[in-house]
N, C-alpha and C positions, 0 to 999 in steps of 0.2 A: 655427358656427366656420368661418372662412375656411380653405380648404384650402391647405396649405403645399406649396411646391415641394420634393420629395424631395431634389433635388441641393443645395439651400440648407440643408436639414436635415443632410445629410451633411458639407457644408463646415463647418457650425457645430460638429458633433461632433468633426471631425478638428481644428478650431481649438482645442477644449477639451483634447483629448489633447495637442496640441503645446504649449499654454501651461502645462500642469501635468504635467511628465514623472514626477513622484513619486506619481501616482495608483496606489494599491495595492489598490483594491477597487471593484467595479462591480456594480450591481443594476438590476432592472427593477422600476419602481414604478407602481402603479395611480394614475391622476390624482387620485383622492379622497384618497390618502395624503399628497400634498405638503403640504397645509396643516397637517396634524398634525406632519410633520417639522419645519416652521418654527417651530411653537409650542413643540416640545420643546427646540429650540435657543435660542429667544427672540428671534432676529433673522432677517430674510428671507435666503433662499438667494443665493448669489453668482454662480451660473453659469446664468442665464437669458438675459441679454443681449438682443440685438435680435430674436431669433426670438420671444421671449415677446410682444413688442410687437404682433405680428400675430395673436395668438391670445388667446383668453379663458381660457386654462388654462396651466399651466406644463408644460414638455416636458423640462427638464433641471434636475437639482439637485445641487450639489456643495459639499462642506466638508471641511476636513482631509484632503484627498486621497482623498476617497470621491465616487463619481459615481453618480448615479441618472438613468435614462432612463425617460420615461413609456412604458407599454406601448401607448399610442395611436399612437405613431409608429414602433414597432418594424418593422412590415411595409414601410412606405415607405422607411424607413432601410436595411432589409435589400436591398431591390431596388436602391436607388441604390448602395449599397456593392458589391453583386455586379457590377452593370453597370460601375461605375468600376474595379473590380479586373480584371475580365476584359479591359477595353480596355487598362489599363496592362500586364497580362501579355502580351497580344498584341504590344504595341509593344516591350516588353522582348525577347521572343523574336525578333521581326523584327530588331531592332538587333543582337542576339547573333549572329543568322545572318549578317546583313550585315557584321558586324565581322570574319568570317572571310573575306569576299569583298572583296578590295582595290578592286573596281571599283564598289562601291556606297557610298553615304554616307547619313547620317542628319542630319535637321535638329535632333534632340534629342540632348543629351549624355548619356553613359552614367550620369553621377551623377544627373541629373535623372529619368531613367527608373527608376533603382534607387530614388531617393527616393519617386517616385510609387507604385511598386509596394509598397514597404514601408508607406507611409502608407495606402493603400487596402486592403491585406491586413490591416493592424491593425484598421481600423474593421470590416471584414467579420467577422473572427474573433471580435471582442467580441460580435458579434450572432449568429454562427453558428459556434460554436467547432469543429465536426467537419467543416468545409469543408476536405477533405484537400488540394485543389489550392492553396489559400492558404498552407497550412502548407509544402507542397513548394516554392512559389515563395520563400518566405523561406529555406528551406534553400538554394536555388540561389544567392541573393544572398549569404548568409552564407559558404557554402563558397567563393565567389569571392573575397570580401574578405579572409577569414582574419584578422579583427580581434577581439582579445580583448575589447575593450569592447563591440562589437556582440553578441558571444556573451553577455556578461554582461547586456546590455539584453534580450536575448531571454529569458533566465531571468526577469527582472523582468516582462516583458510576459506571459509564460506564467502566471506566478503571479497576475496580474490576471484573466486568463481563468478560472483554477481558482477564483478567489474566488466566482464565480457558477455554475460548472460543474465542481465538484470531481471528478466521475466522467468526465471527457472523456478517452477513450482517445487521441485524436489529440494533445491537449495534453501528456499524460504522455509520450507517445512523442517529442514534440518536445523535452522536457526531457532525456530520455535521449540523444537524438542530440547535444544541445548539450554534454552532460557528456562523451560520447565524443570530441567534436571538441577540447575544451580539456584533457582529461586528460594528454595528453603534454607540454604546454608551459605549464602553470599552476602557479605557486609556491605558491598558497594553496588548493589542491586540498582539503585537510583542512578548511578553513573552509567550502568549498562543500558538502562532504558534511554537515557539521553543519547548515547552512542547509536543505539538502534534507530532512534527517531531521526537523528541526523543523516544516518546512512540512507534511509528511506527518502528523505528530502534530496539528498545529493543525487541519487539514482533517479528520482522523479524528474530532476531537471534534465538528465541525459537521456531518459527513456520516457516519452510521453504516454500517457494513458496507461501507466503501469499499475494495473488493478492489484496484481499479486503483491507488489511492495505496499500498496496502500492498505490492503487487507492486513498485511503483517503489522503495520503501525496501528490499525484498529485493534487488533488482538492484544497489542502491548498495554492497552488502556487498563485492562484487568489487574495489571501489576503495578499501576501508578497510585501514588498518594493523591489526596484531594489537591494539595499545593501544586504537585507536579502536573496535575491535569489542567489546572488554571493556567500555569505557565505554558503548557503545550497549546492551549486554546488561544492564548494571546501571540504566541510565536507563529502559529500557523495562518494567522489572518493576513500577513503580508503576502505569503506565497498564494493563497487562495485569491487575494485581490488582483494578482498578476496572471493568474490562470484560471479565468472565469468560465472557460469552456470545458474544464476538467472537474467532473462531478466528484472525483475521489477525494480531494482534500475537503469538500463540503460534507461529504459523508463522514470523514474522520472527525470534523468539528461537530457533527450531529452526535457521533458516538461519545465524544468528550462530554457534551451537554446532557445526554441521557444518563451517563454515569454520575455526573454531579447532581442531578435531580434525585437519582436514586440514593446517593450518599446522604443527601440532605434529609430525605425521608427517614432514613435509618437512624441518623444522628439525633433528629429532634423529635422522633416519634410523632410525626404529624405530616400533613401534606406540604409540599414545597411552596405553596402560595404564601406561606408566612415567613419565607426567607427573602428579605429585601435585597440581598446581594444577588440572587438568582434572578429575581424580578428585573433588577437593573442590567443584569448580563443579557437577559432575553431581549429587553427593550433595545439595548444598545445593538445587538445583533440585527433586530428588525430594521433600525435606522441605517445600519451599514449596508445591509442587503439591498435596501431600497435605493441608496446612492449608486450602488454597482448596477442595478437594474436600469436606472435612468442613464447611466454613462455608457454602459456596454449593451447596446440595444439588440434584442433577440437572442439572448443566451439562455437556453432552457435550464441549464444547471442552476441558475440563480432562482428561477421560479420553482424549481423542485425543492430547493433549500428553503424557500419562503413557505412552501406548504408545511415542511417539517416544523418550522418555527411556529406556524399557526396551530398546528396539531399539538405542540407543547404548550402554547398559550391556553388553548381551549381545555386541555387536560389538567394542567397544573394551577392555572390562575383564573380561568373563567368559571369553572365548576368544582375546583378542588378535587377531593377524592370522590369515588363514584358512589359512596353511601350518603352524600350530602347534597341537598338541592339549594339552588340560589334563593336567598331571602327576597321577599317581595317588596321590601323598602326600596323606593326608587332612588333614594339618596345613598344607598349602599355603595361602598367604593368599587365593589365588582361590577355592579350595574353601570357605573359611570365608566369604568374601564372598557366594558363591552361597547358602550356607545362610541368612545374614542376610537377603539379598535376598528369597528365597522367603518366609521367615518373615514379613518385613515386609509383602510384598504380601498374604499370607493374612490377616494381621491387619487390613489396610485392607479387605479383602473382607469379612470378618466384620462390622466395624463399619458398613459401608455397606449391608449387607443386612438390617439390622434395621428393620422397618417400624413405627414408632410410631403411624403413622396410614395405614392401608391405603387410605384414600379420597383421600390427598393425592397428586396426580399427580407431584409432584417426587420424593417418597420412591420411588414405584414406578419412576420413570425412573432414579434413583440405583441401585436394586437391579439393574435391568436392565443398565445401563452397567458395574457392578461384576462382574456375572456373565459378561457377554459379554468383558469384559477379561481375566478369568481363564481363559476358554476360549482366547482367543487367545494369552495367555501360555503356557499349557500346551503349545500347538501349537508356538510358538516355541522354548521350552526343549527339548522332545523332539527337534526338528529341528536346532537349532544345537549343542546340548551333550549330547544323548542322555540328558537327565534327564526322569524322569517324576515329576511331583508326586503322590506317593501320598497326601499329606495332603489332597489336594483330591479329593473324590469326585465323579465325573461325575454320579451319580445325584442328588446334592444340588443341583448347578447345573441340572439339568434341572427338578427339582421346583419350584426357585425361580423360574426363568424362566417356566415354565408358569403359575404362581400369579400373578405380576405382569404377565405379557403373554400371556394365553391365546390371543389372536388369532393368534399366531405358533407355535401348538403343533406344527404340522407341521414347522417348522424345528427346534424344540427336540427333537423326537423323533429327529432325525438327529445329536444331539450325541455319542453314543458313537463314530460313525463319524468325526465331525469331530475328535474328541480323539485318536483312534488314529492318524489320518493324519499324515504328516510332510512 
Protein backbone atom coordinates (compact mmCIF):
# COMPACT_ATOMS: atom_id res chain seq x y z
CA UNK A 1 0.00 0.00 0.00
CA UNK A 2 1.28 3.43 -0.94
CA UNK A 3 2.10 5.50 2.12
CA UNK A 4 -0.23 8.47 2.44
CA UNK A 5 0.71 11.99 3.39
CA UNK A 6 -0.60 12.58 6.97
CA UNK A 7 -1.29 16.24 6.17
CA UNK A 8 -3.47 15.18 3.25
CA UNK A 9 -5.31 12.72 5.49
CA UNK A 10 -5.95 15.45 8.04
CA UNK A 11 -7.18 17.83 5.36
CA UNK A 12 -9.57 15.18 4.11
CA UNK A 13 -10.90 14.42 7.60
CA UNK A 14 -11.46 18.10 8.31
CA UNK A 15 -13.21 18.39 4.95
CA UNK A 16 -15.62 15.62 5.96
CA UNK A 17 -16.36 17.37 9.25
CA UNK A 18 -16.97 20.68 7.48
CA UNK A 19 -19.22 19.14 4.83
CA UNK A 20 -21.46 17.38 7.37
CA UNK A 21 -21.96 19.52 10.49
CA UNK A 22 -24.71 17.13 11.65
CA UNK A 23 -22.34 14.24 12.38
CA UNK A 24 -23.48 12.89 15.74
CA UNK A 25 -21.40 9.74 16.14
CA UNK A 26 -17.86 8.69 15.37
CA UNK A 27 -16.05 5.38 15.66
CA UNK A 28 -12.74 3.72 14.84
CA UNK A 29 -13.07 0.72 12.55
CA UNK A 30 -10.68 -2.06 11.66
CA UNK A 31 -10.08 -2.15 7.88
CA UNK A 32 -11.49 -5.67 7.63
CA UNK A 33 -14.90 -4.43 8.82
CA UNK A 34 -15.49 -1.85 6.11
CA UNK A 35 -16.68 -4.42 3.59
CA UNK A 36 -19.23 -5.89 6.00
CA UNK A 37 -20.54 -2.40 6.79
CA UNK A 38 -21.20 -1.77 3.11
CA UNK A 39 -22.86 -5.16 2.70
CA UNK A 40 -25.18 -4.50 5.64
CA UNK A 41 -26.27 -1.20 4.13
CA UNK A 42 -26.53 -2.60 0.61
CA UNK A 43 -24.75 0.29 -1.10
CA UNK A 44 -21.17 1.52 -1.02
CA UNK A 45 -20.17 4.14 1.54
CA UNK A 46 -20.26 7.77 0.50
CA UNK A 47 -17.30 9.31 2.29
CA UNK A 48 -14.19 7.75 0.82
CA UNK A 49 -13.43 10.31 -1.87
CA UNK A 50 -10.08 10.98 -3.48
CA UNK A 51 -8.02 9.56 -0.65
CA UNK A 52 -9.28 6.06 -1.35
CA UNK A 53 -8.06 6.25 -4.92
CA UNK A 54 -4.49 6.25 -3.65
CA UNK A 55 -4.94 3.20 -1.45
CA UNK A 56 -6.09 -0.37 -1.79
CA UNK A 57 -8.33 -0.10 1.25
CA UNK A 58 -10.96 2.18 2.71
CA UNK A 59 -9.93 4.82 5.22
CA UNK A 60 -13.19 6.61 6.00
CA UNK A 61 -16.80 5.50 6.09
CA UNK A 62 -19.84 7.67 6.53
CA UNK A 63 -23.60 7.50 6.29
CA UNK A 64 -26.59 9.02 8.08
CA UNK A 65 -24.32 11.45 9.93
CA UNK A 66 -22.14 8.62 11.29
CA UNK A 67 -18.40 8.66 10.65
CA UNK A 68 -15.98 5.75 10.78
CA UNK A 69 -12.19 6.09 10.60
CA UNK A 70 -9.84 3.24 9.81
CA UNK A 71 -7.57 2.25 12.68
CA UNK A 72 -4.71 2.05 10.17
CA UNK A 73 -4.53 5.83 9.88
CA UNK A 74 -5.18 6.85 13.49
CA UNK A 75 -1.56 7.41 14.44
CA UNK A 76 -0.50 9.45 11.37
CA UNK A 77 -3.75 11.40 11.65
CA UNK A 78 -3.08 12.13 15.32
CA UNK A 79 0.48 13.31 14.64
CA UNK A 80 -0.67 15.59 11.83
CA UNK A 81 -3.59 16.95 13.87
CA UNK A 82 -1.39 17.59 16.90
CA UNK A 83 1.23 19.43 14.86
CA UNK A 84 -1.39 21.50 13.05
CA UNK A 85 -3.12 22.38 16.31
CA UNK A 86 0.08 23.39 18.11
CA UNK A 87 1.07 25.61 15.19
CA UNK A 88 -2.38 27.22 15.07
CA UNK A 89 -2.40 27.70 18.85
CA UNK A 90 1.03 29.34 18.75
CA UNK A 91 -0.05 31.72 15.99
CA UNK A 92 -3.24 32.57 17.86
CA UNK A 93 -1.38 33.36 21.09
CA UNK A 94 1.19 35.45 19.22
CA UNK A 95 -1.56 37.45 17.54
CA UNK A 96 -3.44 37.78 20.83
CA UNK A 97 -0.28 39.12 22.47
CA UNK A 98 0.51 41.42 19.55
CA UNK A 99 -3.06 42.66 19.54
CA UNK A 100 -2.32 44.32 22.87
CA UNK A 101 0.77 45.95 21.43
CA UNK A 102 -0.09 48.73 18.99
CA UNK A 103 3.37 48.67 17.44
CA UNK A 104 2.95 45.13 16.11
CA UNK A 105 0.86 43.86 13.27
CA UNK A 106 -0.01 40.44 11.92
CA UNK A 107 -0.49 39.20 8.39
CA UNK A 108 -3.36 36.91 9.46
CA UNK A 109 -6.77 38.17 10.53
CA UNK A 110 -8.11 37.25 13.98
CA UNK A 111 -11.08 35.45 12.44
CA UNK A 112 -8.91 33.21 10.29
CA UNK A 113 -6.66 32.36 13.24
CA UNK A 114 -9.67 31.49 15.40
CA UNK A 115 -11.15 29.41 12.60
CA UNK A 116 -7.90 27.49 12.12
CA UNK A 117 -7.56 26.89 15.85
CA UNK A 118 -11.12 25.61 16.22
CA UNK A 119 -10.81 23.43 13.11
CA UNK A 120 -7.56 21.74 14.11
CA UNK A 121 -8.54 21.35 17.77
CA UNK A 122 -11.76 19.64 16.67
CA UNK A 123 -9.89 17.07 14.60
CA UNK A 124 -7.34 16.52 17.37
CA UNK A 125 -9.97 16.01 20.09
CA UNK A 126 -11.88 13.50 17.98
CA UNK A 127 -8.67 11.47 17.84
CA UNK A 128 -7.43 12.20 21.39
CA UNK A 129 -10.31 13.35 23.59
CA UNK A 130 -8.25 14.01 26.74
CA UNK A 131 -5.88 16.52 25.15
CA UNK A 132 -6.46 19.22 27.75
CA UNK A 133 -4.64 22.01 25.93
CA UNK A 134 -6.98 21.63 22.96
CA UNK A 135 -10.06 21.92 25.17
CA UNK A 136 -8.57 24.97 26.91
CA UNK A 137 -7.86 26.64 23.57
CA UNK A 138 -11.51 26.23 22.63
CA UNK A 139 -12.52 27.75 25.97
CA UNK A 140 -10.28 30.71 25.17
CA UNK A 141 -11.97 31.35 21.83
CA UNK A 142 -15.51 30.74 23.10
CA UNK A 143 -15.11 32.97 26.15
CA UNK A 144 -13.80 35.75 23.93
CA UNK A 145 -16.62 35.48 21.38
CA UNK A 146 -19.47 34.98 23.91
CA UNK A 147 -21.70 33.66 21.13
CA UNK A 148 -24.67 31.54 22.19
CA UNK A 149 -24.66 29.69 18.87
CA UNK A 150 -20.98 28.79 19.32
CA UNK A 151 -21.68 27.52 22.84
CA UNK A 152 -24.51 25.35 21.52
CA UNK A 153 -22.26 24.01 18.76
CA UNK A 154 -19.70 23.14 21.42
CA UNK A 155 -22.30 21.02 23.21
CA UNK A 156 -23.00 19.24 19.92
CA UNK A 157 -19.31 18.69 19.25
CA UNK A 158 -18.60 17.33 22.73
CA UNK A 159 -21.50 14.89 22.38
CA UNK A 160 -19.80 13.54 19.22
CA UNK A 161 -16.60 13.02 21.22
CA UNK A 162 -18.59 11.24 23.94
CA UNK A 163 -20.10 8.91 21.35
CA UNK A 164 -16.79 7.03 21.22
CA UNK A 165 -15.30 8.08 24.58
CA UNK A 166 -18.25 8.20 27.01
CA UNK A 167 -15.99 8.24 30.08
CA UNK A 168 -13.78 11.14 29.02
CA UNK A 169 -13.40 13.42 32.05
CA UNK A 170 -12.09 16.32 29.96
CA UNK A 171 -15.13 16.19 27.67
CA UNK A 172 -17.65 16.12 30.51
CA UNK A 173 -15.78 18.99 32.15
CA UNK A 174 -16.06 20.98 28.92
CA UNK A 175 -19.83 20.47 28.87
CA UNK A 176 -20.15 21.71 32.45
CA UNK A 177 -18.11 24.78 31.55
CA UNK A 178 -20.40 25.52 28.61
CA UNK A 179 -23.53 25.13 30.76
CA UNK A 180 -22.08 27.57 33.30
CA UNK A 181 -21.35 30.09 30.57
CA UNK A 182 -24.86 30.04 29.10
CA UNK A 183 -26.90 29.52 32.28
CA UNK A 184 -27.35 33.23 32.96
CA UNK A 185 -28.47 34.36 29.51
CA UNK A 186 -30.22 31.37 27.96
CA UNK A 187 -34.01 31.34 27.62
CA UNK A 188 -34.25 27.59 26.95
CA UNK A 189 -32.09 26.37 29.84
CA UNK A 190 -34.79 23.90 30.85
CA UNK A 191 -34.63 22.22 27.43
CA UNK A 192 -30.85 22.06 27.64
CA UNK A 193 -31.08 20.38 31.05
CA UNK A 194 -33.48 17.82 29.62
CA UNK A 195 -31.18 17.08 26.69
CA UNK A 196 -28.19 16.76 29.01
CA UNK A 197 -30.08 14.33 31.21
CA UNK A 198 -31.17 12.27 28.21
CA UNK A 199 -27.59 12.19 26.92
CA UNK A 200 -26.38 10.74 30.21
CA UNK A 201 -29.16 8.15 30.15
CA UNK A 202 -28.27 7.11 26.59
CA UNK A 203 -24.55 6.84 27.32
CA UNK A 204 -25.20 4.98 30.58
CA UNK A 205 -27.01 2.31 28.55
CA UNK A 206 -23.99 1.88 26.28
CA UNK A 207 -21.28 2.27 28.91
CA UNK A 208 -21.95 0.54 32.23
CA UNK A 209 -20.76 2.04 35.52
CA UNK A 210 -20.10 5.39 33.87
CA UNK A 211 -19.50 7.40 37.03
CA UNK A 212 -18.33 10.51 35.15
CA UNK A 213 -21.57 10.70 33.20
CA UNK A 214 -23.69 10.24 36.32
CA UNK A 215 -21.64 12.84 38.18
CA UNK A 216 -22.45 15.24 35.35
CA UNK A 217 -26.15 14.47 35.76
CA UNK A 218 -25.94 15.04 39.52
CA UNK A 219 -24.20 18.35 38.87
CA UNK A 220 -27.07 19.46 36.64
CA UNK A 221 -29.51 19.28 39.57
CA UNK A 222 -28.38 22.68 40.85
CA UNK A 223 -29.72 24.24 37.62
CA UNK A 224 -33.12 22.53 37.76
CA UNK A 225 -36.40 23.93 39.02
CA UNK A 226 -38.39 22.06 41.65
CA UNK A 227 -40.85 20.87 39.01
CA UNK A 228 -38.04 19.59 36.82
CA UNK A 229 -36.41 17.80 39.74
CA UNK A 230 -39.65 15.96 40.46
CA UNK A 231 -39.93 14.98 36.80
CA UNK A 232 -36.35 13.71 36.79
CA UNK A 233 -37.01 11.78 39.99
CA UNK A 234 -40.00 10.04 38.44
CA UNK A 235 -38.31 9.38 35.09
CA UNK A 236 -35.17 7.88 36.63
CA UNK A 237 -37.10 5.24 38.60
CA UNK A 238 -37.58 2.91 35.64
CA UNK A 239 -33.87 2.98 34.75
CA UNK A 240 -32.83 2.38 38.36
CA UNK A 241 -35.24 -0.54 38.65
CA UNK A 242 -33.66 -2.19 35.62
CA UNK A 243 -30.06 -1.56 36.76
CA UNK A 244 -30.12 -2.40 40.45
CA UNK A 245 -26.41 -3.21 40.56
CA UNK A 246 -25.46 0.28 39.39
CA UNK A 247 -25.28 2.59 42.38
CA UNK A 248 -24.89 5.69 40.20
CA UNK A 249 -28.57 6.12 39.40
CA UNK A 250 -29.53 5.67 43.06
CA UNK A 251 -26.97 8.32 43.94
CA UNK A 252 -28.64 10.60 41.39
CA UNK A 253 -32.03 9.99 42.98
CA UNK A 254 -30.52 10.74 46.38
CA UNK A 255 -29.12 14.01 45.03
CA UNK A 256 -32.55 14.99 43.75
CA UNK A 257 -34.21 14.16 47.07
CA UNK A 258 -31.71 16.17 49.09
CA UNK A 259 -32.24 19.18 46.84
CA UNK A 260 -36.03 18.84 47.17
CA UNK A 261 -35.75 18.73 50.96
CA UNK A 262 -33.50 21.78 50.90
CA UNK A 263 -35.84 23.72 48.63
CA UNK A 264 -38.79 22.85 50.88
CA UNK A 265 -36.99 24.20 53.93
CA UNK A 266 -36.14 27.45 52.17
CA UNK A 267 -39.61 28.01 50.72
CA UNK A 268 -41.55 27.21 53.91
CA UNK A 269 -39.07 28.61 56.43
CA UNK A 270 -39.50 25.45 58.51
CA UNK A 271 -38.26 21.88 58.54
CA UNK A 272 -39.32 19.49 55.80
CA UNK A 273 -41.34 17.30 58.16
CA UNK A 274 -44.31 19.62 57.64
CA UNK A 275 -44.38 18.96 53.89
CA UNK A 276 -46.87 16.12 53.23
CA UNK A 277 -45.73 15.71 49.62
CA UNK A 278 -42.14 15.06 50.65
CA UNK A 279 -43.32 12.70 53.38
CA UNK A 280 -45.29 10.74 50.79
CA UNK A 281 -42.38 10.81 48.34
CA UNK A 282 -40.02 9.34 50.94
CA UNK A 283 -42.55 6.71 52.02
CA UNK A 284 -43.11 5.69 48.40
CA UNK A 285 -39.35 5.40 47.86
CA UNK A 286 -39.07 3.19 50.97
CA UNK A 287 -41.79 0.86 49.66
CA UNK A 288 -40.28 0.72 46.17
CA UNK A 289 -36.76 -0.07 47.42
CA UNK A 290 -38.17 -2.78 49.71
CA UNK A 291 -39.79 -4.46 46.72
CA UNK A 292 -36.51 -4.30 44.80
CA UNK A 293 -34.57 -5.75 47.74
CA UNK A 294 -36.92 -8.72 47.91
CA UNK A 295 -36.96 -9.18 44.13
CA UNK A 296 -33.23 -8.79 43.45
CA UNK A 297 -31.45 -10.72 46.18
CA UNK A 298 -28.02 -9.64 47.38
CA UNK A 299 -27.69 -6.25 45.64
CA UNK A 300 -25.60 -3.95 47.81
CA UNK A 301 -26.63 -0.77 45.96
CA UNK A 302 -30.22 -1.24 47.15
CA UNK A 303 -29.18 -1.53 50.79
CA UNK A 304 -26.95 1.52 50.50
CA UNK A 305 -29.85 3.51 49.08
CA UNK A 306 -32.05 2.32 51.95
CA UNK A 307 -29.46 3.65 54.39
CA UNK A 308 -29.75 7.01 52.69
CA UNK A 309 -33.55 6.91 52.95
CA UNK A 310 -33.35 6.03 56.64
CA UNK A 311 -30.94 8.91 57.21
CA UNK A 312 -33.40 11.29 55.54
CA UNK A 313 -36.27 9.94 57.59
CA UNK A 314 -34.35 10.32 60.87
CA UNK A 315 -33.14 13.81 59.98
CA UNK A 316 -36.29 15.33 58.51
CA UNK A 317 -39.24 13.39 59.88
CA UNK A 318 -38.22 11.65 63.08
CA UNK A 319 -36.58 14.55 64.87
CA UNK A 320 -37.19 17.56 62.64
CA UNK A 321 -34.49 20.17 62.87
CA UNK A 322 -31.61 19.77 65.27
CA UNK A 323 -32.88 22.41 67.69
CA UNK A 324 -36.10 20.61 68.53
CA UNK A 325 -36.59 17.49 70.63
CA UNK A 326 -39.32 14.91 70.31
CA UNK A 327 -42.42 15.50 72.47
CA UNK A 328 -42.92 13.01 75.25
CA UNK A 329 -46.57 12.42 74.37
CA UNK A 330 -46.77 8.77 73.23
CA UNK A 331 -49.68 9.61 70.96
CA UNK A 332 -47.66 12.14 69.05
CA UNK A 333 -47.69 11.30 65.35
CA UNK A 334 -43.91 11.25 65.18
CA UNK A 335 -43.72 8.72 67.98
CA UNK A 336 -46.22 6.54 66.12
CA UNK A 337 -44.19 6.92 62.91
CA UNK A 338 -41.04 5.88 64.74
CA UNK A 339 -42.68 2.70 66.02
CA UNK A 340 -44.02 1.88 62.56
CA UNK A 341 -40.64 2.57 60.98
CA UNK A 342 -38.78 0.30 63.41
CA UNK A 343 -41.34 -2.49 63.06
CA UNK A 344 -41.17 -2.30 59.27
CA UNK A 345 -37.36 -2.43 59.22
CA UNK A 346 -37.35 -5.38 61.62
CA UNK A 347 -39.84 -7.20 59.42
CA UNK A 348 -37.66 -6.56 56.37
CA UNK A 349 -34.62 -7.78 58.30
CA UNK A 350 -36.34 -11.02 59.29
CA UNK A 351 -37.56 -11.74 55.76
CA UNK A 352 -34.10 -11.13 54.27
CA UNK A 353 -32.19 -13.30 56.74
CA UNK A 354 -33.99 -16.51 55.81
CA UNK A 355 -31.56 -18.68 53.88
CA UNK A 356 -33.49 -21.13 51.67
CA UNK A 357 -30.19 -22.19 50.12
CA UNK A 358 -27.13 -21.60 52.27
CA UNK A 359 -24.84 -22.43 49.33
CA UNK A 360 -26.29 -19.68 47.15
CA UNK A 361 -23.97 -16.69 47.51
CA UNK A 362 -26.66 -14.10 46.78
CA UNK A 363 -28.72 -15.26 49.77
CA UNK A 364 -25.64 -15.08 51.96
CA UNK A 365 -24.92 -11.58 50.70
CA UNK A 366 -28.55 -10.58 51.33
CA UNK A 367 -28.37 -11.77 54.93
CA UNK A 368 -25.06 -9.98 55.47
CA UNK A 369 -26.39 -6.70 54.05
CA UNK A 370 -29.57 -6.96 56.12
CA UNK A 371 -27.68 -7.63 59.36
CA UNK A 372 -25.10 -4.89 58.83
CA UNK A 373 -27.92 -2.50 57.92
CA UNK A 374 -29.65 -3.21 61.22
CA UNK A 375 -26.39 -2.72 63.13
CA UNK A 376 -25.99 0.63 61.39
CA UNK A 377 -29.64 1.58 62.01
CA UNK A 378 -29.45 0.73 65.70
CA UNK A 379 -26.43 2.99 66.05
CA UNK A 380 -28.16 5.82 64.16
CA UNK A 381 -31.36 5.64 66.20
CA UNK A 382 -29.59 5.48 69.54
CA UNK A 383 -27.43 8.43 68.56
CA UNK A 384 -30.01 10.73 66.95
CA UNK A 385 -33.17 9.83 68.88
CA UNK A 386 -31.87 8.12 72.01
CA UNK A 387 -33.87 5.02 71.05
CA UNK A 388 -32.56 1.54 71.67
CA UNK A 389 -34.17 -1.20 69.58
CA UNK A 390 -34.74 -3.76 72.30
CA UNK A 391 -36.54 -6.03 69.83
CA UNK A 392 -33.31 -6.54 67.95
CA UNK A 393 -30.92 -8.68 69.92
CA UNK A 394 -27.27 -8.05 69.20
CA UNK A 395 -26.44 -11.68 69.90
CA UNK A 396 -28.72 -12.78 67.06
CA UNK A 397 -27.04 -10.39 64.65
CA UNK A 398 -23.63 -11.63 65.71
CA UNK A 399 -24.64 -15.26 65.27
CA UNK A 400 -26.16 -14.61 61.85
CA UNK A 401 -23.17 -12.68 60.54
CA UNK A 402 -20.71 -15.25 61.84
CA UNK A 403 -22.70 -17.98 60.11
CA UNK A 404 -22.95 -16.35 56.67
CA UNK A 405 -19.59 -14.58 56.71
CA UNK A 406 -17.20 -16.49 59.00
CA UNK A 407 -14.07 -14.93 57.47
CA UNK A 408 -14.96 -11.66 59.26
CA UNK A 409 -15.55 -13.23 62.67
CA UNK A 410 -13.09 -10.84 64.35
CA UNK A 411 -15.23 -7.92 63.22
CA UNK A 412 -18.48 -9.56 64.32
CA UNK A 413 -17.02 -10.23 67.77
CA UNK A 414 -16.87 -6.48 68.33
CA UNK A 415 -20.58 -6.00 67.57
CA UNK A 416 -21.64 -5.39 71.19
CA UNK A 417 -19.22 -2.47 71.43
CA UNK A 418 -20.33 -1.12 68.04
CA UNK A 419 -24.00 -1.20 68.97
CA UNK A 420 -23.45 0.38 72.36
CA UNK A 421 -21.37 3.26 70.99
CA UNK A 422 -23.19 6.41 69.89
